Structures are given as structure tokens and as C-alpha cells.
C-alpha positions in Angstrom: -168.1 17.0 -31.4 -166.0 15.8 -29.0 -162.6 17.5 -28.4 -160.9 14.4 -28.6 -162.7 13.1 -31.4 -162.3 16.6 -33.2 -158.3 16.2 -32.7 -157.8 12.6 -33.9 -160.4 13.7 -36.6 -157.8 16.2 -37.8 -154.7 13.9 -37.3 -156.3 11.4 -39.8 -157.4 14.3 -42.3 -154.0 16.1 -42.4 -151.3 13.0 -41.8 -153.4 11.4 -44.7 -153.6 14.3 -47.3 -150.1 15.4 -46.9 -149.4 11.7 -47.7 -151.7 11.6 -50.7 -151.9 15.0 -52.1 -149.0 15.7 -54.8 -147.8 16.1 -58.0 -147.0 12.7 -59.0 -150.4 10.4 -59.5 -151.1 8.4 -56.2 -151.6 5.1 -58.0 -148.1 5.4 -59.5 -146.4 6.7 -56.0 -148.4 3.7 -54.5 -147.1 1.0 -57.1 -143.5 2.6 -56.4 -143.6 2.3 -52.8 -144.6 -1.4 -53.2 -141.8 -2.2 -55.0 -139.9 -0.8 -52.6 -141.4 -2.3 -50.0 -141.0 -5.6 -51.6 -137.7 -5.1 -52.4 -138.0 -5.1 -56.0 -136.8 -1.5 -56.3 -134.2 0.8 -54.7 -135.8 3.6 -56.2 -136.6 7.1 -55.0 -140.1 7.1 -53.9 -142.5 10.1 -53.3 -144.3 9.0 -50.5 -141.4 7.1 -48.4 -138.4 9.4 -49.4 -140.4 13.4 -49.7 -143.7 13.0 -48.2 -143.6 11.1 -45.1 -140.1 12.6 -43.8 -141.3 15.7 -44.6 -144.9 14.6 -42.2 -142.7 13.8 -39.6 -140.4 17.3 -39.6 -143.7 19.5 -39.9 -145.3 17.4 -36.7 -142.3 17.4 -34.8 -142.0 21.1 -35.2 -145.6 22.1 -34.5 -145.5 20.1 -31.1 -141.9 21.6 -30.0 -142.8 25.4 -30.5 -146.5 24.9 -29.1 -144.8 23.0 -25.9 -141.8 25.3 -25.9 -144.0 28.2 -25.8 -146.7 26.9 -23.7 -143.4 26.2 -20.6 -142.3 29.6 -21.5 -145.4 31.8 -20.5 -145.6 29.1 -17.7 -142.2 29.7 -16.2 -142.3 33.5 -16.7 -145.9 34.2 -16.0 -146.3 35.9 -19.1 -148.9 35.6 -22.1 -146.1 37.1 -24.6 -143.5 34.9 -23.8 -142.6 32.6 -27.2 -139.1 31.5 -28.7 -139.7 34.5 -30.9 -140.2 37.3 -28.7 -137.5 36.4 -26.1 -135.4 36.0 -28.8 -134.7 32.1 -28.6 -135.2 32.0 -32.7 -132.8 34.7 -33.3 -130.0 33.2 -31.1 -129.9 29.6 -32.8 -130.6 30.9 -36.4 -127.2 33.1 -36.0 -125.3 29.7 -35.1 -126.8 28.2 -37.8 -126.1 30.6 -40.1 -122.3 30.6 -39.1 -122.0 27.2 -39.6 -123.4 27.2 -43.1 -120.9 29.8 -43.8 -118.0 28.3 -42.2 -118.9 24.7 -44.3 -119.0 23.0 -40.9 -122.3 21.4 -41.9 -121.0 19.7 -44.7 -118.3 17.5 -42.9 -120.4 17.2 -39.7 -124.0 17.7 -40.4 -125.0 17.3 -36.5 -123.4 20.8 -36.0 -126.3 22.4 -37.0 -128.6 21.1 -34.5 -125.9 21.6 -31.8 -125.8 25.1 -33.0 -129.2 26.0 -32.8 -129.6 23.8 -29.3 -126.7 26.5 -28.2 -127.7 29.7 -29.5 -131.1 29.1 -28.0 -129.9 28.3 -24.8 -127.2 30.9 -24.7 -130.0 33.5 -25.9 -132.3 32.2 -22.9 -129.8 32.3 -20.2 -129.2 35.5 -21.3 -132.4 37.3 -21.2 -133.2 35.7 -17.8 -130.0 36.9 -16.4 -130.7 40.7 -17.7 -134.6 40.3 -16.6 -133.3 39.3 -13.4 -130.7 42.4 -12.9 -132.2 44.2 -9.1 -134.5 41.2 -8.4 -137.2 42.3 -11.6 -138.9 39.8 -13.0 -141.5 41.9 -15.0 -143.3 41.5 -17.9 -141.9 44.4 -19.5 -137.9 43.6 -18.5 -138.6 40.2 -19.9 -140.2 41.5 -23.1 -137.8 44.3 -23.4 -134.6 41.9 -23.0 -136.2 39.7 -25.8 -136.4 41.9 -28.2 -133.2 44.1 -27.5 -131.1 41.2 -27.8 -132.8 39.5 -30.5 -133.0 43.1 -32.9 -129.2 42.8 -32.3 -129.1 38.8 -33.5 -130.7 39.8 -36.1 -128.7 42.8 -36.8 -125.4 40.4 -36.8 -127.1 37.8 -39.0 -128.1 39.7 -41.8 -124.4 41.3 -41.8 -122.9 38.0 -42.2 -125.3 37.4 -45.0 -124.7 40.6 -46.7 -120.7 39.5 -46.4 -121.6 36.1 -48.3 -124.3 37.7 -50.7 -121.9 36.8 -53.6 -122.2 33.2 -52.7 -125.5 32.8 -54.4 -125.9 28.9 -53.2 -125.7 29.9 -49.7 -127.9 33.2 -50.1 -130.6 30.5 -51.8 -130.3 28.3 -48.6 -130.8 30.9 -46.3 -133.9 32.3 -47.9 -135.6 29.2 -47.9 -134.5 28.4 -44.1 -135.4 31.7 -43.0 -138.7 31.2 -44.4 -139.1 28.1 -42.7 -139.8 26.3 -46.0 -141.0 22.4 -45.8 -139.5 22.0 -49.6 -136.9 19.0 -50.0 -137.1 17.8 -46.5 -135.9 14.3 -45.9 -134.6 11.7 -43.7 -131.8 13.7 -43.0 -133.7 16.6 -41.6 -135.7 13.9 -39.6 -132.5 12.3 -38.1 -131.4 16.5 -37.3 -134.6 16.8 -35.2 -136.6 13.7 -33.8 -133.7 12.7 -31.4 -133.9 16.4 -29.8 -138.1 16.4 -30.3 -138.7 13.6 -27.9 -136.1 14.3 -25.4 -137.2 17.7 -25.3 -141.4 16.7 -25.2 -140.4 14.1 -22.4 -139.0 16.5 -20.0 -141.7 19.2 -20.3 -143.8 16.5 -19.7 -142.4 14.8 -17.0 -142.1 18.3 -15.2 -145.7 19.8 -15.9 -146.6 19.3 -12.1 -143.7 21.3 -11.0 -144.3 23.5 -13.9 -147.8 24.5 -12.3 -146.4 25.1 -9.3 -143.5 27.6 -10.3 -146.5 29.2 -12.0 -147.5 30.0 -8.2 -144.2 32.1 -7.5 -140.7 30.4 -6.7 -141.5 31.1 -3.2 -145.0 29.1 -3.0 -143.1 26.6 -5.0 -140.3 26.2 -2.9 -142.2 25.5 0.0 -144.3 23.2 -1.5 -141.2 20.8 -2.5 -139.9 22.2 -5.8 -136.2 22.5 -6.5 -136.6 25.8 -8.5 -133.3 26.3 -9.9 -132.9 22.4 -10.9 -135.4 22.5 -12.5 -135.8 25.8 -14.1 -132.5 24.7 -15.6 -133.8 21.7 -17.3 -137.1 23.5 -18.7 -134.3 25.7 -20.0 -132.8 23.1 -21.5 -136.0 21.3 -22.8 -137.2 24.2 -24.5 -133.8 25.1 -26.0 -134.0 21.5 -27.2 -137.4 21.9 -28.7 -136.6 25.1 -30.4 -133.2 24.5 -31.7 -134.7 21.2 -33.4 -137.4 22.7 -34.8 -134.8 25.4 -36.3 -132.2 22.8 -37.6 -135.1 21.1 -39.4 -137.4 23.3 -40.9 -135.9 27.2 -40.2 -137.8 30.0 -38.8 -141.5 29.8 -38.3 -142.4 32.7 -36.3 -145.0 33.3 -33.4 -146.5 29.5 -33.9 -145.3 29.2 -29.9 -146.9 32.4 -29.1 -150.3 32.3 -30.8 -150.9 28.1 -30.1 -150.4 27.7 -26.2 -152.6 30.9 -25.5 -155.4 29.7 -27.9 -155.4 26.4 -25.8 -155.0 28.1 -22.4 -158.0 30.5 -23.0 -160.0 27.3 -24.3 -158.8 24.5 -21.5 -157.3 26.2 -18.4 -153.7 26.9 -17.5 -153.3 23.6 -15.9 -149.8 22.6 -17.4 -151.2 18.4 -17.1 -153.4 19.1 -19.7 -152.0 22.0 -21.6 -148.9 20.2 -22.4 -150.5 17.2 -24.1 -153.3 19.5 -26.0 -150.1 21.6 -27.2 -148.3 18.0 -28.5 -151.6 16.8 -30.4 -153.0 20.2 -31.2 -149.9 21.9 -32.6 -148.8 19.0 -34.3 -151.6 18.7 -36.8 -152.3 22.3 -37.2 -149.1 23.0 -38.0 -149.1 20.1 -41.0 -152.9 21.2 -41.8 -151.3 25.0 -42.6 -148.4 22.9 -44.7 -151.4 20.9 -46.6 -153.6 24.0 -46.9 -150.5 25.9 -48.8 -150.0 23.0 -51.2 -153.5 22.3 -51.9 -154.5 26.1 -52.9 -151.2 26.0 -55.1 -149.2 28.9 -53.0 -146.1 27.7 -53.5 -144.8 31.4 -53.0 -145.4 31.1 -49.8 -144.3 29.0 -46.8 -145.4 28.0 -43.4 -142.9 30.7 -42.1 -144.4 33.2 -44.1 -147.8 32.7 -43.1 -147.0 32.0 -39.7 -145.2 35.2 -39.2 -148.1 37.5 -40.9 -150.6 35.7 -38.9 -149.0 35.4 -35.5 -147.8 39.2 -36.1 -151.4 39.9 -36.3 -151.9 38.2 -33.2 -149.3 39.6 -31.1 -150.3 43.2 -31.8 -154.2 42.0 -31.2 -152.5 41.0 -27.6 -150.4 43.9 -26.4 -153.0 46.0 -27.7 -155.8 43.7 -25.2 -153.0 43.8 -22.3 -152.2 47.8 -22.5 -155.6 48.5 -22.4 -156.3 46.1 -18.9 -153.1 47.9 -17.4 -154.8 51.2 -18.1 -158.3 50.0 -16.7 -156.0 49.2 -13.4 -154.5 52.3 -13.2 -157.4 54.2 -13.8 -159.3 52.6 -11.0 -156.1 52.9 -8.7 -156.5 56.6 -9.6 -160.3 56.8 -8.9 -159.3 55.2 -5.2 
């Protein structure tokens, strides 16, 4: 089967399945939806008020995390770069937790995506600044800077949650949100995420040619006419919009932005003119398929975030082990020379 046909088939299957599968029988769901569309009823309907917004949120999250991971891997020339590894997820989630604790989201709902985007952007800038000290851009510095900062941010978030452990409403909210749950997604979450996703995806797609040139190195990109500093900051903002939007609407989905871009790059090559559209086209239905599988098999105890973290963590270890083997072989070759 051709890749385009496979992707189109995947989209049709997962989107239809998400809209049809549920506890309420389809004939009753369709009857209520039809009454709502005809203006005969204003009651809540499973299709329009639960399944459709949940589908949009998961589609946006899949595309956002996949594209964010692909762009970061190209900009940093690092196969391990992703929103999770470099600490963006931790920075965004910390500020969102603060918003929840202070109750700002109850008065101003859009403080959630604002805090998530701001936390992601600040974390990315700190990691980049630390790793660029003394002119260093090695893979080791990027990864260690991200992991170190992420550890501090997670510890701060854990301390805040522990301090408010007596507030069971907050504890339950934090638990579901940190697990990347798709339960109770509504149009409220769509409004939090969709504008950020559209702007972020458009920005990354618009600079796909420049990303290719910057992957050659800053000097070569500059010689080829790319305003490296300007493009880099704009892409940093786009990545923060994508990651922050996903965090605001669905919580933490670990490692998805690492695994999918890496797999697609292995299959179709590193050209971002093809890779970024593929991340959008494949990332969205893949995450929906994961959510649909959990529902079909009745695995209500697990969430997308749980499964993604487990599978992604194993993939990360395998990838890291492979890189260490390559580095060891290279060093042994140099020693023989």
C-alpha cells in the first residue's frame, strides 16, 4: 500500500472510530445529534459535546508534539532532542500547576495556555543558553542541560503538589492532567489549544526550507542567506506554542515528540519539507489510534500519557544505547589509527 493511501485510510478509520465508539449506542447518539442540528433540542449530546471535541484535541496534540520534536531535532542536530527530554514539558507544567493552585484559571481560563507557553519558552531559552556557554553545542551539553533543568522543575512541581495535598479537588486535577488523560475533553479545551496549534504548525511549515539549511550549520546557513538568529527565535516560539497548547489542553504526553519524528526520519529521510507535513499527517491519527485502542480494549485505568511514557521511555533507552555503541565504535577506530 502506498504511504499516502495508508495515511488516508488511517485517518478515516481512527476518526470514524472515535466518533462512533462509546458507551452510548450509536442510534441514540445519532438521534440526539440530529435533533440538536435541526434545532429541536439544546440538550447535551455525546457526539457534539464529547467525542468531537476530544477528537480535535487529540489530533492537535499528535500533530503539535510530532512537529515540535522534528523541528528541535533538526535545529539542535540531535536525535534525542524533544520537548520532554529538553525540559519544555516540565517548564510548562510547572507554571500551569501554579495557575491551578492560585485559581487564576477559574477567573481567566486562558491563563492556562499562556502559562504553558511561557513556561516552555523560558525553559527552552535557558537550556539553549546553558548549552551554548563557551561556544559548546555538543549533544551531551544539550541533553544534560535539559535533563538537569527538568529535574529541578519536576522537584519544584512535586513540592507544590505535596504542599496542597489536602485539597483533593486539586490532587485529582493534577493526577488526571499529569497522566495525559482524554477524559472530559470539551470545546473549552479546543479553544485553549486550537489557535496555538494552527499558528505553531503554520510557523514551522513556513520555515521548513530554512530548517534544512540550518541543519547544515549556522555558518553555512548564513552564507546561504538565512537570518539564523531571527529564524531560530521564531521557531523557538512556534515550538513553545505547540508544546504549550498540548500541555494546556491534554496534559503531559511524554516521549511522543521524540519517537514519531525519529521513526519518520528513518523511513522518509531528514528533508523537513517532507518531514514536517508527514509529522502532521501521521502524528495526529497515531495518537488518536492510541486513544481509540485504550477505549476499545476497556483499558480505562491507563491514559495516553501513561502508555506513551512507557513505550517512549523504552525507545529512548534503545536509542541512547545505539548512540553509545556508535560513539564507542568511533573511538575504537580512532585508537587503532
